[in-house]
C-alpha positions as CSV (number, residue, x, y, z in Angstrom):
1,M,-1.4,13.1,-17.7
2,A,-2.8,16.0,-19.6
3,K,-1.4,19.4,-20.5
4,L,-2.7,22.9,-20.3
5,G,-0.4,25.5,-21.8
6,D,3.0,25.3,-20.0
7,Y,1.7,22.9,-17.3
8,E,0.9,19.2,-17.0
9,F,-1.8,18.0,-14.6
10,P,-3.2,14.6,-13.6
11,E,-6.5,13.5,-15.0
12,I,-7.1,11.3,-12.0
13,G,-7.6,12.7,-8.5
14,L,-5.2,12.2,-5.5
15,V,-7.5,9.9,-3.6
16,E,-8.1,7.6,-6.5
17,S,-4.4,7.5,-7.2
18,I,-3.6,6.6,-3.6
19,E,-6.2,3.8,-3.7
20,L,-4.6,2.5,-6.8
21,G,-1.2,2.6,-5.1
22,Q,-2.8,0.7,-2.2
23,K,-3.9,-2.0,-4.6
24,I,-0.4,-2.3,-6.0
25,A,1.1,-2.4,-2.5
26,R,-1.3,-5.0,-1.1
27,E,-1.9,-7.3,-4.1
28,F,1.6,-7.1,-5.7
29,A,4.0,-6.2,-2.8
30,G,4.5,-2.7,-4.2
31,E,5.6,-3.5,-7.8
32,V,3.8,-4.9,-10.8
33,S,4.2,-4.9,-14.6
34,R,2.1,-2.5,-16.7
35,Q,0.4,-5.5,-18.3
36,G,-0.4,-7.1,-15.0
37,L,-1.8,-3.9,-13.5
38,A,-3.9,-3.3,-16.6
39,R,-5.3,-6.8,-16.4
40,S,-6.1,-6.5,-12.7
41,L,-8.0,-3.3,-13.5
42,G,-9.8,-4.9,-16.4
43,M,-8.4,-2.3,-18.8
44,S,-6.5,-2.3,-22.0
45,E,-2.8,-1.6,-21.5
46,R,-2.9,0.8,-24.5
47,G,-6.2,2.4,-23.6
48,G,-6.7,6.0,-22.6
49,A,-8.2,5.2,-19.2
50,F,-5.2,3.1,-18.2
51,S,-2.7,5.7,-19.5
52,A,-4.5,8.4,-17.5
53,R,-4.1,6.4,-14.3
54,L,-0.5,5.6,-14.9
55,G,0.2,9.3,-15.7
56,A,-1.6,10.4,-12.5
57,L,0.4,7.8,-10.4
58,R,3.6,9.3,-11.7
59,M,2.6,13.0,-11.4
60,W,1.3,12.8,-7.9
61,G,4.4,10.7,-7.0
62,V,2.5,7.7,-5.8
63,A,4.3,5.3,-8.1
64,G,6.9,5.4,-10.9
65,G,8.5,3.3,-13.5
66,R,7.9,2.4,-17.2
67,S,7.6,-1.3,-17.9
68,R,7.1,-2.0,-14.2
69,V,5.1,0.2,-11.9
70,R,6.6,0.6,-8.4
71,V,5.1,2.4,-5.4
72,T,7.4,5.2,-4.2
73,R,8.4,5.8,-0.6
74,D,6.0,8.7,-0.2
75,G,3.3,6.6,-1.9
76,L,3.9,3.8,0.6
77,R,3.6,6.2,3.5
78,A,0.2,7.3,2.0
79,V,-1.1,3.8,1.3
80,T,0.2,2.0,4.4
81,P,0.5,4.7,7.1
82,L,1.4,3.9,10.6
83,S,-0.6,6.8,12.0
84,V,-3.2,9.3,10.9
85,K,-0.5,12.0,11.1
86,E,1.8,10.1,8.7
87,S,-1.2,9.6,6.3
88,E,-1.8,13.4,6.2
89,D,1.8,14.3,5.9
90,A,2.3,11.9,3.0
91,R,-0.8,13.4,1.2
92,I,0.7,16.8,1.7
93,Q,3.9,15.6,0.1
94,L,2.2,14.0,-2.8
95,A,-0.2,16.9,-3.5
96,R,2.6,19.4,-3.8
97,N,4.2,17.4,-6.6
98,V,1.8,19.1,-9.1
99,P,3.2,22.6,-9.8
100,L,0.0,23.9,-11.4
101,F,-2.0,23.1,-8.3
102,T,0.6,24.4,-5.9
103,E,0.7,27.7,-7.7
104,M,-3.1,27.9,-7.9
105,S,-3.4,27.3,-4.2
106,T,-0.8,30.0,-3.2
107,R,-2.7,32.5,-5.4
108,L,-6.2,31.6,-4.1
109,G,-5.3,31.1,-0.4
110,D,-8.2,29.8,1.8
111,Q,-10.9,31.9,0.2
112,P,-13.7,30.4,-1.9
113,Y,-13.5,31.2,-5.6
114,A,-15.9,31.7,-8.5
115,A,-15.6,29.7,-11.7
116,D,-14.7,32.8,-13.7
117,R,-11.9,33.8,-11.3
118,F,-10.6,30.2,-11.5
119,A,-10.6,30.3,-15.3
120,V,-8.8,33.6,-15.5
121,L,-6.1,32.5,-13.1
122,L,-5.7,29.3,-15.1
123,E,-5.2,31.4,-18.3
124,E,-2.6,33.6,-16.7
125,L,-0.6,30.8,-15.1
126,S,-0.7,28.3,-18.0
127,G,-0.6,30.6,-21.0
128,A,-3.4,28.6,-22.6
129,N,-6.1,30.3,-24.5
130,R,-9.7,30.8,-23.2
131,T,-11.1,28.0,-25.3
132,E,-8.6,25.4,-24.1
133,V,-9.2,26.5,-20.4
134,A,-12.9,26.3,-20.8
135,R,-12.6,22.8,-22.2
136,R,-10.5,21.6,-19.2
137,L,-12.0,23.8,-16.5
138,A,-14.4,21.3,-14.9
139,L,-11.9,18.5,-14.7
140,I,-9.1,20.7,-13.3
141,D,-11.5,22.3,-10.8
142,R,-12.6,18.9,-9.5
143,I,-9.1,17.4,-9.1
144,F,-7.7,20.6,-7.7
145,S,-10.5,20.9,-5.1
146,E,-9.9,17.4,-3.9
147,A,-6.2,18.1,-3.3
148,R,-6.6,21.7,-2.0
149,P,-6.7,20.8,1.7
150,Y,-3.1,19.4,1.3
151,L,-1.7,22.3,-0.7
152,P,0.1,25.5,0.6
153,K,-2.2,28.5,1.0
154,D,0.4,31.3,0.7
155,Q,3.9,32.1,-0.5
156,S,5.3,31.6,3.0
157,V,4.7,27.9,2.8
158,P,7.5,26.2,0.9
159,V,6.8,23.5,-1.7
160,A,7.6,20.1,-0.2
161,E,11.0,18.7,-0.9
162,S,11.5,15.4,-2.8
163,E,11.1,12.2,-1.0
164,N,13.2,12.0,2.2
165,P,15.4,8.9,2.7
166,L,13.9,6.1,4.7
167,G,14.3,6.6,8.4
168,S,14.4,10.4,8.1
169,A,11.3,10.8,10.2
170,S,11.8,14.3,11.6
171,R,8.8,15.4,9.6
172,Y,6.6,12.8,11.1
173,A,5.8,13.4,14.8
174,A,5.6,10.1,16.7
175,P,1.9,9.3,17.3
176,T,0.6,8.9,20.8
177,Q,1.2,5.4,22.1
178,R,-2.0,3.3,21.9
179,E,-3.2,0.0,23.2
180,L,-5.3,-2.5,21.4
181,G,-7.6,-5.3,22.3
182,S,-8.9,-5.9,18.8
183,N,-7.8,-7.1,15.4
184,E,-7.2,-3.7,14.1
185,P,-3.5,-2.6,13.5
186,V,-2.6,0.1,16.1
187,F,-1.7,2.7,13.5
188,A,-4.2,1.9,10.7
189,A,-5.3,5.0,8.9
190,N,-9.0,4.2,9.6
191,A,-8.5,3.4,13.3
192,P,-10.8,5.2,15.8
193,S,-9.6,8.7,16.9
194,S,-9.6,7.7,20.6
195,A,-7.9,4.8,22.2
196,P,-10.0,2.3,24.3
197,S,-9.9,2.9,28.0
198,A,-7.6,0.9,30.2
199,G,-10.6,-1.1,31.5
200,E,-11.8,-1.9,28.0
201,V,-8.3,-3.0,27.0
202,S,-7.8,-5.2,30.0
203,R,-11.2,-6.9,29.9
204,D,-10.8,-10.6,29.0
205,I,-7.1,-10.1,28.4
206,P,-4.8,-11.7,31.0
207,V,-2.2,-9.5,32.5
208,G,1.2,-10.6,31.4
209,D,3.7,-10.0,28.5
210,R,3.3,-7.2,26.1
211,I,4.3,-6.6,22.5
212,E,6.7,-3.6,22.3
213,L,7.6,-2.5,18.7
214,G,9.5,0.8,18.0
215,L,9.7,2.2,14.4
216,P,10.9,5.6,13.1
217,D,7.2,6.5,12.6
218,G,5.8,5.5,15.9
219,K,5.6,2.9,18.6
220,L,3.4,-0.1,19.3
221,S,2.5,-1.3,22.8
222,L,-0.1,-4.1,23.0
223,P,-1.1,-6.9,25.3
224,E,0.3,-10.1,23.9
225,T,-2.7,-11.8,22.3
226,L,-3.0,-13.7,19.0
227,S,-5.0,-10.9,17.4
228,N,-2.5,-8.3,18.5
229,L,0.4,-10.4,17.2
230,D,-1.4,-10.4,13.9
231,A,-1.7,-6.6,14.1
232,A,2.0,-6.3,14.8
233,L,2.8,-8.6,11.9
234,T,0.7,-6.5,9.6
235,V,2.6,-3.3,10.6
236,L,5.9,-5.1,10.1
237,W,4.9,-6.4,6.7
238,A,3.9,-2.9,5.6
239,R,7.3,-1.6,6.8
240,R,9.1,-4.5,4.9
241,Q,7.4,-3.4,1.7
242,L,8.6,0.2,2.2
243,V,12.2,-0.9,2.9
244,A,12.2,-3.3,0.0
245,A,10.9,-0.6,-2.4
246,V,13.6,1.8,-1.3
247,D,16.3,-0.8,-1.7
248,A,15.0,-1.7,-5.1
249,A,14.9,1.9,-6.2
250,E,18.5,2.4,-5.1
251,G,19.7,-0.8,-6.9
252,R,20.2,-2.9,-3.8
253,A,19.3,-6.6,-3.6
254,T,16.0,-7.4,-1.9
255,P,15.9,-10.8,-0.3
256,A,12.8,-12.9,-0.4
257,A,10.5,-12.9,2.7
258,P,10.6,-15.9,4.9
259,R,8.6,-18.8,3.5
260,G,4.9,-18.6,4.5
261,F,5.2,-15.0,5.9
262,S,2.8,-12.4,4.6
263,G,1.1,-9.3,5.9
264,S,-2.3,-10.8,6.2
265,A,-3.5,-11.8,9.6
266,Q,-6.1,-14.0,8.0
267,R,-3.5,-16.6,7.1
268,R,-3.9,-18.0,10.6
269,K,-6.6,-20.6,10.7
């Protein structure tokens, strides 16, 4: 992370940091050593590019740790959301972890701003001199603009609290129940905005048993097919990663997953 006057700020944007957290969650079950992460990125562990990414992960709140990098609870909600609503709520939580950006957003509101106004505001907030602000202006503007949709726009919007305990889902409205007839997990962040019609779901799927799965963040209800069983396993695996990360962060033992079990539906031949 970099510093401007009295404030620190991430040198890597929120979206890229979430993508890196997603890599850690999917490829390393939510936790990896610094050395292992650097090697997987093709970077030097002591290089500036890798340090910038680690600093951004910590500052946004996507991941933490020193010798080992572990995805946080809010980070997991952002990288493996069970609904579009949860994905957006998690990004709001993460974006507000950067005090400089939160303060800038409350001052600027929803209005567009010119570069000179942005620079003056940075000088006043950070206490940095004009030369230092000018040197950092383009980088800060780019990263702030990316996170701006998730930041408060006036003083009446409180800064998000620190991570809520697992299972405290009052901030996350349960998504509308959906049915699937495809391989896509029901609550994947990139799922279509509208559910298939009843006719589309029932086509080529025998009427019979259904998969019913209730979680604090939402509910699954699907016809019982092999592809939908894989989708349910994917959701359960993501949830297991979240619970394991919380247990590890709180010093509790995390038992190994059953042999042969993974979150990938492609393990089935």
